[in-house]
Every structure is written in C-alpha cells, then in structure tokens.
N, C-alpha and C positions, 0 to 999 in steps of 0.2 A: 429558554436559556439563551443568554447573549454570548456571541463569540465575535470579538472585534479585531480587525487587522489594521493597525496604525501604519500609515506609510512613513517610513523614516527619511525619504527624500521626495522632493516634489518632481519626480520623474514618473513616466508611465512605461516602465521597462517590463516588469514581470506582471503576471496575472495569477489570480486564484480562481479555480473553476471546480465545480463538482467532479469528483473522480469518475472516470469513464468505466462503463461496464465492459467494454470491448478491448481486446488485445489482438494485434496483428497475427501473432502466432497461433491464437485460438481460432481466428478466421480461417486459417490455412489447414486446420486439422480436417480430416475426411468428414464431410457432411457437417462441418463446424461442430464436431463431436464434443469438444471441450466445454461448450456452453450448456451441455446437459448436466454439468456439475454445478448445481446452484450455489453451494458454499464457496466455490471458486469465483463465481460472478459476483456474489455478495461482497467478497473481500476486495475484488477489483474496484467496486464502486463505494467503498466505505470512506466517508470524509471528503476531503478536497485535494486537488493537485495544486502545488505551486509550479508554474511553468517556467522554463528557461527563456531568457531573453537574449542571450549571447551565444551564438553558434560557435562552437570551439572544438578543438581536439587536444588530446593530451597523450603523453607517452612517459613511461617510468623505466628507469634503468635498473631497478631492483635494489638500490642502495637506500639507506635510511635517512640521509641528509635531505632537507627540503629541495636543494638544488638538483636532486636526482629525478625530480618530476618536472617535466616541461609542459606548459599549457599555452596554447596560442589560439587566437581568433581565426575563423575560417572565412570571414568576410569583413569588409570595412565596417567599423563600429562608430556610433556617435560618441561624443564625450560622455554622455550619461551612461551609455552601454559599457564603456570601458571600465567604469566603476564596478560593474557586476561580473567582470570576467573572473572565473574561479581562480584560486590561488593554491600554491603548495605551502601552506602555513605550518602544518604539524610535522612534515616529513613522513617517512615510512610509506610513501606512495599514497598518502591521503589527499584527496581533492576536496577543497573547501569552497562551497558555494555560499554566497552572501545574499540571503533573501531580502527583498526590499521592505518587508513587513515585520512589525513587532506585534505579537499576538497577546490579546488580553482575554482571560476567561473569568467566570465567576469563582467564588471561593470554593476551594477543595476540587476544582476541575483543572486537570493538567492536559497537556497535548502530547500525544505520541507522534513523533516525527520519523518518517521512514521513507524508503524508496517506494515507487509505485508497485503495488502488489502484483505478483505473478507476471512481472515483466522483466525477464532475465536480460542481462546485458553482458556481452562477451568482454572479458578482461577487466571487469570492475564490479564491485558489489556495494550496495548502499549500506551505510551504517545507521543504526536506529538510536533514538534517544527518547527519554520522557522528560518534558520541560514543565516546571512549575510556573505556568503562565498566570496564576492568580495573584502573583506578587512581583514577577520579574519586570524590572523597568528598563530593560535593554533587549535587543534582538538576539537570536541564536543563529548559529550557522547550520548548514546541511552538508554532511560529509559523505564521501564515497571513498572506498579503498580499492586501489588497483591491485589486481591479483596475478598479473603476468607481466614480466619485464619485456621490453621491446615490442609491446603490442599497442597500437594506436586505438584510442577509444574516442568516439565522436558523440557530442550532444547537439542536436539540431535546435533551431529556434522554435519555441513553442512545446518542446518535449518536456514532460513532467520531470522535475528533479526531486520533488518531495511529495509525500502523501501525509496530510495532517489529520489526526483523529482525536477529538476530545475524549478524555478518559477520567472517571471518578478517581481522585487521588487516594482515597481511603478504602477503595473496594477490596484490593488484594488482602490488606491487613485484617479485614472484617470476616474473611472467609475461613471456615473451619473444615479443612479437607479430611476425608475418611476414605478407606478402602473396605468394601464389604463384599461378601459372597452374594451373587445375584439371587440365590435361593432364599435370602432373607426378605426379598420383595417378590412374593409369588405372582402377583398381577403383572409386574414388569417382566418377570422371567417367562411367563406364558406368552407374552407379546414377542419377546425376543426369540423364543423357540419357534413360534409360528413363522416369524420373518426368516430365520436361519434356514428352515426347511424349504420354504418357498423360494428363497434366494438360490439355494443349492440346485433345485430343479430347474430354475430359470437359467442359471449360468451354464448348466449342462446342455439344456435344450437349444440355447442360442449361442453356443460357444464360438461358432464361426459366422455369426450375423450380428455385426456391430451396430445395426440400425435399430435393434429392439431395446426397449427401456421399460423398466418397471415403474419408475417415476413416483414411487411412494413419497420420497422426500420433497420433490418438486410440488406435489399436490398437498403436502402438509398432512399426510395421513400415515397410519401404520398398516401392516399387511392384513389386518383384520377389518379394515375399512373404517376404523375410527378416525375422525378428522379433528384437527387442532387449529382452527382458524384464528383463535385469539392469541396463539403463540407463534404463528407461522408468518414470515415475511419473505417476499420475493423482490422487494425494491425498498431502498432507503428513503426515496422521495427527498433527496438532499436539496436544500435551498441554496441558490447562488448568493455570493456576497453582493450587497447593495451599496454602491458608492454614495457617501454623503458629503463628498468634497465638492 
C-alpha cells in the first residue's frame, strides 16, 4: 500500500519519521516500569511523527478571540521557518500548526491525525481528526487546544507535533457490534476464569513487589499456555519515508 507525502514548499523545514517507542516519562518510571505495558508501547510507535521545525512558545489569556493567544519563536528563524510558525487561526486558545506535507493515500484509506500517543504536555492537549486523504487536493492543519490561561507552553525543534496513522475508511461502518454473556462462549469463558484466578493469586502474592510480571500478553499467550503467534505483534516494523525529490 502506498502512502505519499507531497512537499507543499521547496523547503526542508519539517520531517516525517517513524513514531518512537520511547517516552521520557516512561524512562523515568521505577525500573522503566511503564514499558512492561506492551499495548502502551505499541500505541507509542503506531504510524509516523511529523516533527516541529520552529521552536516556539505560546500563552493564552482564556478569551475566545484569536488575539487572546500569543505565539512567538524562541530563537532566530530563517525566512522559510517563519512560514511554519504556528498561528492563532480559530480562536478559543487553539494553536494551529501548518505541516509542510500534503498526504495522499489509496482509495478508501484515510489518515487519523493526532498528537503523539502517551506524551502528555502541561497546559495544552492535541486535537484529533480523520482526513479523507484518498481525494483531498490540499493539506490539512494540526491543531492543539490550550487548557489553562496564563500558562506558557513550549515546543522544541524536532519535537513531534502530530502522529499520523492510516485507517480503512469503511471499517467502522462495516462492523456489527454485539454484547453477549460470556457463558455463551464456554471455551473463552474457561480461559477467562483460569486467568482471573491466577491473576488474583499473583496480585496478592506480589502486592508489594512491583518487579514481578506475569507477561502473558507480552509473550502472546493465555494463562493456560496456549500461544497465538499468528495474531501477536510486539513491533510495527514501520518503514521510513523515502525521499524521491
């Protein structure tokens, strides 16, 4: 499947890189505890980061007018970089970044655009969107919402400002969701009960020892020892964008 990022300007300001598995706050947890949660790590590294090229700060006064949000560069910028300084376009404390790229996907593939997963930032939160990139002939913006007035927020050079994830456009509408009692699936219920009992014993035994892990999910197996290698992933093996310019 093809995913193309067309450069909208002949500048080399921003970059697109595979999303990183690591987070600074996760590094600082005792014994890097947070990395034992494989779903967290997989979300971290899903898709690609669009990185920031303009180191800047911003502050919001809490009002709805666009003028209530001030944004300024924190170092001298080139003329090209000035073009990508984020703006207060929508008001209401919304910070608008202008990615240098216009994305194209194959038919019925959209792109989810969001902030970097599991990377909280004080005073601001990323806004998410689903973009129909299989027909869109113009770029989209990446927006963040200030959450506290009088709080300065800083974006460094090279910091991710967006995480992009291709998504099948017709997937949700094709799903027929149901809620059932687990007793209607005896095999699944037996596996669940075995896990629940073993997990209860494990949690009680190692209540005060955070170094112990069962790691069923990490190994791709259930509590009975059944393994599911055909369905289990521990890495996305994301390919970098290759420049053809």
